[in-house]
N, C-alpha and C positions, 0 to 999 in steps of 0.2 A: 495472411499473417502481414503485419504492418513491415517488418525487415527481414531480409532473409538471413539465414544462421550464419553463412559466411560475413554478412555485414557486422552483425554484433560481434560474431568471434574477433573480429579486428577491432574491438573498441578501444584500444589504446593509442590507434593509430590516428584518433580524431581529437579535435580539441573541443572541448566545452566551456562553453560562455557563462552559463550559469548553474552549472553543479559542479560539486566537488565528489570524488568517489574514492572508497578506500575498501579495498577487498583483503581481509585478514581472516585466518581461522575459519574459513566457510562462511563469512558474515560479509555481507557488501553494504557497506554504509554510503547511501546516496543522500549528501546534504545541499539542500535548496540555498545558493550563493548569489541573490541579488538583493541583497539588503539595503540598497539605496533607494531599491522602487518594494519595498515590503515585500518581497518574494512572491510579487504579482506575477500571474501567469500569462505571459504571452506567448505567440506562436513559437517563437524560437524555444522558449523553456520548457513548454509541453513538448515540443519535438524531442528534447534532450530528455526529459523523464521519459517518456515513451520509450526511446532508444536503451536508456538506461535498464529500465524494468523488462524488454525484450530481452537484454542480454543476461539478466537474474533469471528468467524462466529458462532458459536454454541451455544455461551452465549447470550442470549436474554437482559441480565443487561448491555451488553457492546454496548454502541452505537455509539461510536466514537473511531477510533485508531489513535493514535498519532506514526510516527516511526520519531526517534530521533538518536542520535550518540555522542561517546564520542570521544575527541580527535581532532586532526587538519586537518582531514579528514573523510567525512562523510562517503562516502565508493571507494574504491579504485579497486570494481570490483572484479573478479574471483582472488583467491588465486593462483598467478603463481606459487610460490614456491611448493606449493601443488602438481600442476597440473605436475610438474617436479619431483614428487617423494617424497618431503621431509615429514618426518614422522611426522603426526598430532597426537599429543598426547593431552589430554584432562581430564578433571574430569565431563564432561556430562554424565547425566544420560538419556537423552530425546530419546525415544526408536527409532527403525527405524521405518521409514515409509511401509506403506504396498503397495508400489508402487514407482516409479521412481517419484522423486521431481523436478517439472517444475515452478520456481517461478513466471513466468509470470502467469501462469493458478491458482495459489495458491491466487495470488491478484485478479485474475479475479472472482475467487469464494466466497471472503471475503463477498460481496455484503452489506457493511457497508461504511460509511464514512471514508476514511483514510487520513490523513494530512502528508505529509513529511515535518519534521521540520530540514530546510537544515541550517546548521551553517559554514558550510566548503566547499571545493571542492567535485564534485562527478566525478568519472572516470568509463568508460567501463561499466562492469557490474551492477556497481550503479545506471545505468539508468532504470534498470529491477525494481527498488523499487520506484523512482521517477516516471517513467510512469505507475507502477501499483497501486498509490495512486490517489484518487479522487482528491485532493487538494496539491499544492507544495508553501510552504511559504521559502522564500530564503534571507539571508543576501545579501546586495548590492555588496560584494567583492568575493562571491562566482564564481566558473567556473564549467562548466560541459564539459568534455572533453572524447572525444572517439578516444583513441590511436591505437587500436587495430589492423590496416592495418600496423602502422609502427612495430610489431612485426611478420608479416606474418599471421597474423590472421583477423578476421573479426565478426563484432557484429552482429550474427545472429540474437539472439532472443531479442536482443535488438532492433534490426531494426523491428521485427514483432512488439513490444510495441509501439515504436514511430510512426508506421504507423496508431496506433488508434488515434494518437494525431495530428500529422503533415501531409503536403503534400508528396506524394509520393517521388517526385523530390527533396526537401528539405532533405528527408530523407536520400537518395540514396547519396548524395552530399555529408551530415554530415558522413556518415558512409566511405564513398570512399576516403575522405580528410582529416580524423582524424580531424575534427571540434572539435574546442574550444570555447563553449558559453561564453560569459559575463552573469552574471546574467540577466542585461537588455534584451539581446539577447534571452536568454532562455525564458523568458517572453513575448517578443514580438512572439516567436515562438510555443507558448502553452505549452511549456516544465514546466513553472513557472506559478501559479497562481497569486504571488505577491511578489515584492520586497520590503524588511524593512531593514533599519539600524540593527546592532548588538545587541543595546541596546532595539530595539524594538520587537525583535524576539519571547521573550516569551508571550510577551501580544498578538501580533498578531496571535498567534497559540492559545492562550487560548480562545480570540474573536471569532474566527471563530469556536471553538469546543462548546462555549457557544451558538453560535446563531445556528447550526447544531441542537442541542439539544432542541431549542424551538419547533422542528416540528417533526411530527409523526415519530418514529424509525422505525415503520413496513411498513408505507408507502416507506419510503426511501429505506428499504430493497428491497422492493417488485419491487420497480423503477430500482435498479441497479441489480436486477436479470433479469428483463426484459430486460434491456440495453443489459447484456452480452447474454442472449438467443436469444435476437434478430440478432447476427451475422449469427446465423444458421437457422431463420425462412425464407421460400422462400418469396420474395416480395409481391406475391399475398395472402400469409396469413400473413402478418406483423398485421394488422390493427384486423383482428378476433382473434389474438393472444392478441394485447394489449388490446382488449374488455374482454377478458377472463381474463387478470391479473386485470383489473379494477373491475369486478367482485369479483375476489378474495381479492382485498384491502378491498372492502365495507364490507366482513364480518369479518373483524379484529377486535379485540377490540378497538384499537386506532380510527379507522373511526366510530366505533359506539360513543367513547367518544368527538372527534372532532365535530360531527354532535350534540350532544346534548350540547356541550361548545357553538357552533355556537348559536344554539338556544336560550340557557340561559344567552349569552352574556357576556362568562367569559372566562377564560384561561384554556384550555384544560390541564387535566393531564393524562399525556402519560404512557403506561403499556409496550411499547416494545414487 
């Protein structure tokens, strides 16, 4: 694990330089807050994001995560100036991780519904965030661009994340030709779940979060864990593994409550 449980449990004792966080009614909203740098991901911001997601993973009172952003760019990807050696100063007190941070893996290990609230363009490594989320709600005038090959680079990690969502030929074409998707094209490709107008974005994200919280947080958590683990389970063992996970779900308090509520013809009260 990148962080010990006791570290993330004390999250309020740390100062975040590039993120804002709000925890309310089982929803953790993480807001990228480096608008002067187009929310570009430097080492500090990446560490803070990994820490916040690790906190969300271990806190069973958090049932849904929302990723939002300040400024006129949702995320510009990796901070190129930092890559070129520009000094990165900040007042962040978030601790160093216990290993290398790979953002795609951090999202994969979250095992909770995660909604990207996209109000503005997404570039390059910003795709790691939208591909890492289970749902993406975008405004209709946002664009999604992969310019890496124009700089002599290639979106390696982004390609891996996109391959979990899109057919390989479409992914390769997008990466090799520096593809820019409109919001409508991104929705058609599966990168975006829903496109709305700017004035409807807040309501659409809230409605989705409210809907997700109607259902068993334990069931969803185990389902997302199974989905991720299934990638490494041999095909001939897949059904046995899923049967095992169903048995684990049956033993949760949420399953007991859900079945009792069904019997008593009432709405369940989830514990998560």
